[in-house]
C-alpha positions in Angstrom: 96.2 -193.7 -173.0 99.4 -192.6 -171.3 97.9 -189.4 -170.2 94.9 -191.1 -168.7 97.0 -193.2 -166.5 99.0 -190.5 -165.1 96.0 -188.6 -163.6 94.0 -191.4 -162.1 93.6 -190.9 -158.4 94.8 -187.4 -158.1 91.8 -186.1 -156.6 91.8 -188.4 -153.6 93.5 -186.3 -151.4 91.1 -183.2 -151.8 88.1 -185.8 -151.3 89.8 -187.2 -148.1 90.4 -183.7 -146.9 86.9 -182.5 -147.5 85.6 -185.7 -145.6 87.8 -184.9 -142.6 86.8 -181.3 -142.3 82.9 -182.4 -142.7 83.6 -184.9 -140.0 85.3 -182.4 -137.4 82.8 -179.8 -138.2 80.0 -182.5 -137.4 82.0 -183.5 -134.1 82.1 -179.7 -133.2 78.3 -179.2 -133.9 77.3 -182.3 -132.0 78.9 -180.9 -128.8 77.8 -177.0 -129.4 74.5 -177.2 -130.7 73.1 -179.0 -127.6 74.0 -176.0 -125.5 72.2 -173.5 -127.6 69.1 -175.6 -127.7 69.1 -175.8 -123.9 69.5 -172.0 -123.4 66.7 -171.5 -125.8 64.5 -174.0 -124.1 65.4 -171.5 -120.8 64.7 -168.3 -122.5 61.3 -169.8 -123.6 60.4 -170.8 -120.4 61.4 -167.2 -119.1 59.2 -165.7 -121.7 56.1 -168.1 -120.7 56.3 -167.2 -117.0 56.8 -163.6 -117.6 53.1 -164.0 -119.3 51.8 -165.2 -115.9 53.6 -162.7 -113.6 50.1 -161.1 -112.8 48.6 -164.5 -111.6 51.5 -166.3 -110.0 53.9 -165.3 -107.2 57.4 -164.5 -108.2 58.9 -167.4 -106.3 56.9 -169.7 -107.9 57.8 -168.3 -111.6 61.6 -168.8 -110.5 60.9 -172.3 -109.2 59.2 -173.4 -112.7 61.9 -171.5 -114.7 64.6 -173.6 -112.6 62.9 -177.0 -113.3 62.9 -176.2 -116.9 66.5 -175.4 -116.8 67.3 -178.6 -114.9 65.4 -180.6 -117.3 67.4 -178.9 -120.1 70.8 -179.8 -118.5 71.8 -176.4 -117.5 73.9 -175.4 -114.8 71.3 -172.7 -113.9 70.8 -172.5 -110.2 67.7 -171.1 -108.4 70.1 -168.3 -107.3 70.9 -167.3 -110.7 67.3 -166.5 -111.8 66.1 -163.0 -110.8 62.8 -161.5 -111.0 61.5 -158.2 -110.3 58.5 -156.1 -110.7 59.2 -152.3 -112.0 56.2 -150.1 -112.3 53.9 -152.2 -114.6 56.3 -154.7 -115.9 58.0 -157.8 -114.7 61.6 -158.3 -115.5 63.1 -161.8 -115.3 67.0 -162.4 -115.6 69.0 -165.4 -116.0 72.9 -165.6 -116.2 75.1 -168.9 -116.3 78.1 -170.1 -118.6 78.9 -173.6 -119.5 82.2 -175.1 -120.9 82.5 -177.8 -123.2 85.8 -179.2 -124.9 85.4 -179.3 -128.8 88.4 -181.1 -130.5 90.9 -179.5 -127.8 89.4 -176.1 -127.7 87.4 -175.0 -124.6 84.3 -173.4 -125.9 82.3 -171.4 -123.3 78.5 -170.9 -123.8 77.6 -167.8 -122.2 73.6 -167.2 -121.3 72.9 -163.9 -120.2 69.2 -163.2 -121.0 66.5 -160.9 -119.9 62.8 -160.9 -120.7 60.7 -157.7 -119.8 57.1 -157.9 -120.1 53.9 -156.0 -118.8 51.8 -157.3 -116.3 48.2 -157.6 -116.7 
């Protein structure tokens, strides 16, 4: 019985530490993951609009990507979206950075993507 009483509760520190780590990781993911999701929405819009480059004017494509970016909450401006035709391809480029503070650390999400598709 004496041995049993001495070891009771010794695992509490490890459990509390583990829970604290899980909470901190959860807070960090809660702030960082939405930036990546918004960036993927913009990339999807770029890819989708590149498919219609043969039937839409380039300024219309640029504006539609801009609208999706604004709906996703990104700081992408209309001037940051570059669209050009090169031979039989269309190239869409977009670049922006977004900062978020995660537990005192400044995380910088850098979106610098390019989509190149053939024009039909």
